[in-house]
N, C-alpha and C positions, 0 to 999 in steps of 0.2 A: 504493499499499499504506499503511495506516495504521500509524503507530508511536506507541504510547502512551508517555508519558514519566513523568508524575507524576500522583498521585491522592491524594485525601483519604482518611484512614484510615477503613476500612469500606465505602469506595465500590466497588461492583462494576464490573468492566471493562466497557466499552461496545464495541459494534460487533463482538462476536465472531460472533454469528449462526450458531454451530454446534450449540448444544444438545447432545443426545445423539448426534447424527450423527457426531461425532468417534469414538465407540467403534465403530460399524458400519464406518466407513471404515478404521480401524486394523485392524479384523477382517479386511477385505478384503485388506489388505496381508499379513497372516499367512497367509491361504489361498493365497497365491501359492506357498506351500511346503506342500502338503497332506500329503506323506509325513512330513515332520519334525514338523508340528502333530500328526498322528495318533499318532506315535510318543511325543511328549511327553505328550499327554493319556492314552495307554494307560499309560505308566509311572506317571503320577500316579494313575490308576485302580487299577492294581495295588498300588502302595504303600497307598493308602487303604484298600482291601479287607482287605489283610493286617493293617494297623494295627487296624482295627475288629474283626478276628477274635481278636487275640491275648488281650484280656481274657476272652473266652469259653473260650479254651483254658486260662487260668490258672484260671478258676472251676472247670472240670471237674477240674483237677489238685487244687485245695484240697478240693473237696466229696467227690470219688470216690477219690482216690488218698491224700490225707493224713489226712482225718477218717474217711471210711467204710471205707477199705481195700478197696474193691470192685474195684480195678484197679491194676496196677503203675504207677509214675510214669514209667517210660521212654517210653511212647507219647506222652504229653503233652509230655515234654521234647524228644522228636524232632520233634514238630510245631512246637514253639517254634523249634528251630533252623532247620527249613525255612522257617518264617515270616520269620526274621531274614534268611536269604538272599535270599528273594523281595523283601523290603522293600528290600534293598540294591540289587537289579537294578532295581526300580521307580524308586527315588529317583535312581539313576545315570542311567537313560534320561531321566527327567523333567528332570534339570538339564542334561545334555548337549544333548539335542535342543531343550529350551526355550531354553537360551542361544544355540544356533545360529539358531533362529528369530529371536530378538530382535536378534541381530547382523545377519542378513540384511535384516530390515525397517529397521534403522537405516541400513544401506548404501543401501537403496532410497530411503529418505526423503532422504538426504544427497545422492544422485544426482539426484533430482528437484528438490530445492531449488536445486542449482547449475544444473541445466538450466533452470530458471525464470528464475534471474538472468541467465543468457547470452541469454535470448530477449527481455529487456525492452529497450525502445527508450531514447532519450536522456532523454525526459521522465520516464519511470518510474525510470531509474538516478539521476536528480537527486534523487529522493525518498528514496533509500536512505541509511541511516546505517551506516557500517562496523562500529561497535560492536554494533549491533543484529543485523547479519547474522552477524557472528563468533559472537555469543552463541547465536543460534538454530541455527547449523550445528554447534556443538560442545556447549554446555552443555545445551541444550534437547534435542538428540537423545540425549545421554548419559542424560538423565532418562527419555525415552521407552524407551530400551533397557533401563533398570533396571526399569521397570514391566513390560515384556513378559516379561522373564525371571522375574518373580514370578508371572505369570498361572498357569502349570500348578499351582504350589504352591498358590496361592489357591483354585483350583477344587477341588484335592484336599482342602484344609481345609474348604471349604463342604460337599463331600460327606461328609467325616468327621463333621462337626457333625450332619448330617441322620441318618446311619447311627447315630451314638452316641445321639441322641435316640430313634430308633425302638426300639433294643435296650434303652435304659434304661427306655422305656415298657413293654416286654415284661417286664423284670426287676421293676420297681416303679412303677406309674403315679403313686403318691403321692409318692415321692421325685423323680420327673421333674417334676411340677408345681412342686415347690419350687424345682427346679434352674432351671426356665424362668421363674420369677417375675420374674427380673431383666431379661427380654427388653425390656419397654417402655422401661425406663430406658435401656439401651443404645441403643435405636432413637432415642430423643429426643436423646441426646448425639450420636449419629452425624449426625443432620440438623443440629443446631446447629453442629457442627464443619465440616460440608461448606459451610454458608453463609458461615462466616467465613475458612475456610482458603483457598479458591480465590482470592478477591480479594487476600489477603495474599501468596500465592505468585506470582500474576500480577505484582503490583507489585514484589516482590523481584527477580523475573527481568528485569523491565524496567530496574530501577535497576542490576542487574549489567551489563546491556548498555550502559547509559549511561556506566558507569565504563571499560568496555572502549573505548568510543568516545573518550573523552577521553584515555586512555592511548595509543591508537593514534595519535591526532592528534599528541600531544607527541612520540612517538617518530619518526613520519614527518617532522614538521617540526623535528627537533631542531636542525639548523643554523640555522634562522631563530630559534628560542628562544635559542640561544646567541648568535647574531649580535646580537640586540637586548638581550641580557642580561635576559631574562624568565623565568629559571629559577624564582624565587619565585612569580611569577604563575602558572605551570603547576602548581607544587606546591599552591598554594592552590585552583586549579580541581580537582585530583585530590582533595584533602581535602574540598572542599565536595560533590562528587558522591559520594564514598565516604561522606559522613555520611548522605546519603539512603538509600544501600544499607544502611548500618549500621542505620538506624531501621526500614527495611523488614524486614530480617532479624530484628532483635530482636522486631518485631510478630509475625512468624510463628512465631519460637520461643516467644514468650509464649503464643500461642494453642495451639501443640502441647503446651507444658507444662501447659496448663489441660485440654485434652481427653484426651490420652493417658493420664495417670494415672487419670482418671475412668473411661475405658473398661476399664482393666485392674483397677481397684478393684472396681467393681460386681459382677463375677462371683464375687469372693471372698465376698461376703455370701451368695450362693446356696450356695457350697461349705460355709460354716459350718452353714447350715440343713440341708443334706443329710447332712453328716457327723454332726451331732448326732442328728437323727432316724434316720438309717440305723443309727447305733451302738446307739441304744436298741431298734430293731426287731430287730437281730441278737442282742442280749442277751436279749430277750424270746422268741427263737426263731421270730419271724414271717417272718424271711428267713435264709437260710443265710449262713454265714461267706463262702463262695465268692461268693454273690450280692452281699453287701455289698462284698467285694474288688473284684469285677468292676465294680460300680457306681462305686466310687471310682476305679477306673482310667479309666472313661469320662468321669467328671467331670474328671479331670486332663487327659484328651486334649482336652476342649472348651476348655481354656485356650489352647491353640495356635491354633485357629480365631479365637478373640477377639483374640488379639494380632495375628494376620494381618488382621483386620478393622481393628484400630488402624493398622497400617502402611498398609493400602490407603487409608484415609481421609486420612492425611497425604501419603503419597508419591502417592497417586492424584490428589489435587487439584493437586499441583505438576506431575505428568505431564500432567494435563488442560490446565493453562496452557501447558505446553511444546508439546504436540501442536497446540494452536490456533495458537500463535506460528509453528510450522513451516508449518502449513497456510496461514497468511496469506501467507507468501512463495511457497509452491508455486502458490496459486491466483491470484497476481498476473499479470495479462495486459498485454502491451503495448498502448499506445494505437494504434500503427501496425501494420497488418496487411496481408498481401498480398491483392490482388484474386483472386477465384476464377479469373479468366481471365488472370492475370498471364503475361507472356511472358518467355522466357529471353533474356538479352542475349547476342548472338553476340560472341565474342573478336575482338579486332583493334584497330586504331588508331581511336579515337572522338573526336568533337568534343564540347566541353562548351558548354551554352548556358543561361544564366540570363536568363529572360524575365520582366522587370517583377516581380522578387521582392520580396515583403514578409514579413518574419518577425520574431518576438520571442519570447523564452523565456516572457515574460508577454505575452498577446495585446494588453494595453492599453499595453505599453511596447515598441514595435517596434525592433529593432536595425538591420534592413535596410528601406529604404523604396524601392519601385520600382527595384530594382537590375537592370541588364541588362548581360550580359557574354557574349562570344562568344570561345571558345578553340579554334582549329583544330587538327587532328591534327598532332603534331610541333611545335607552337608553345609557347614558354616565356613565361609571364605572371606578373609579380610584382605582388601586390596590397599596396599600402603604405597605412598609415593609423595613426591614434593608437590607444592602447589602448582597447579597448572599442568600436572602430568596426565590428566584425563580420568581421574577417579570418578568424579561426578559425571563426566561425559558418558561413562558405561552405563550409569543408571538411567540417563536420558535416551540411550539407544534401545534398552530393553522394552520400554512401553511404546517405542517408535515415535518419540517426539522429533527425532531426526532419523534420516535414512543413512546407512553407511555408504561410503564411496567405493569401497572395495571389501570383498568377503561377505559374510552373512552372520546374522544373530539368530539363533534358533532357540526356540522355547518348546520343550516337549517334543523335539524332533521336527518341529515345523519352522520354516523360515518366517520371521515376524511379518515380513511383507506379504505373506500368503494368508494372513489371518485377518479376521474382522477386528477393527480397532476396539469395539466394545468388549468382546470377549478377551482380548489381549490385555487390556488395561484393568479388567475385572480380576484378572489372575495374579496381579502384581500389587504389592504394597510397598509404597515409598515413604521414607522417613526423611524429610528434608533437613538440611544443615541448620537452617533458621526456622524456629518455630513460628507458627502463624495461627492465630485465633480469629474465627468470624464473630461478628457482632451478634452473637446468639448464645443460648444457654450452653453450660458445660456439657450437658448430655448430648446436645445437637452436634457440638464439636467432636466429641468422642466417637459418635456414630456416624460421622460425616460420610465415611467410606461405604457404610452399610446402613442406610437410613432405617431399614426394617429391623435393626438389631433389637433383641429383647433387653429388659432391664438387667437380667443376669449376665448377659454378654457385655453390656456396658460396664457393669461393675467389675467383671473379670478383666476387661481391658484396662480399667483404671488401676486395679491392683497389679497387674503386670508392669504398668508404667510407674509403679510406686507413688501414685498420686491420689489414691483412694482416701488416705488419711487427711490430706490437705483439702480435698474437695468436701469430705463430710463435715469439715470444720467451717465451711462457708455458711453464711446466713440461711440460705435455702437449699444447700447442697447442690445436686446436679442440675437443679433448675436455675441456679444462679447465672445471671448474664454477665 
């Protein structure tokens, strides 16, 4: 998996290779929940249609009830009350169901990301940076969730814009042309901001992940830091990495400060022209007061879609970078895979045979050269050697975290490359050099390798490790977290 760290200002991210496919792929995640998506879009459609109809109702009240006195005012007022209630229902359904879909998709992406990480072999895991993974699984997924929660509203605003333009064209084609004269300027600003904001957002998110990595390393190794008295050095590392993040964030903020006000200000010029000409036409009697009132309302309604476009351009580019960064992890594949005809290793007492094994984490720098070793069932063998001589490497080759570059590793007479990974690793128990405890109960940690273990088996394991006396002395024993 590629992890991009630093980039020159304005340089586009390389190696993404997703294009517009990220949108289609994200849409497929959403359609895993068709009922919620349909309800969210239906609520958005209802709210949009009602919002588009309100100015027409107001126009009828002004022209026919207030000025011409051709009808009472209460029917129009009743329609406005009903429209307000329908708008409330539509907005509620849109927000609730849209929010549910965004959270469901976020959960699916996080689950797939974690599943992809657990499937990676040793070589792929060596390429991972903790800060990058933490950033992608939290910050990037939150950004994706925020974008998806806005989609029903954005689609509703787009439809409202189209409906407003159609109705405005029906009311006054001349005023509509003036209102739409700012369209090309908005389009050009949008294209320019898209080209600049995506690289800036990508780089800022990468730098945030780098800061997370530095902080995680300092916290994890805090005893080493204090033991060597290197607190100042770690602070300087954090400050240096944070300075890159600060510069990236400032760059993104500068671009947003440049493009967002432009997108918001351009429609105001169209409003000035429409209000000036529309007021003059109303005074001359060429359009009714109600028509001018309705036209002004539609013009005001068009501001919301334009603002939504502004948000979509900025947040959308950040979310695009986040989605691609998440996909990079999900799409990572292990270098080691099972053979289609892999056999399942039968349980029982097995012998271990290393046959002329050659292996190196870098093929050009072998750690083991022509190693042969035979361990019979029930036999205890200690491998002794200097640091870096390959003792731990042997334990990594047995469960096939890595594949040998020469020779073979056999378990029970089977080459480990011919076995299913699940059955192979279920037959091996590893005790790591560094102890690690999950944030769970003592019992759950003891039975981690066999979650179905009975209470008697857990107690026996604790006694074998000479930890039972310590555990029973805890406040709530094996249930202690």
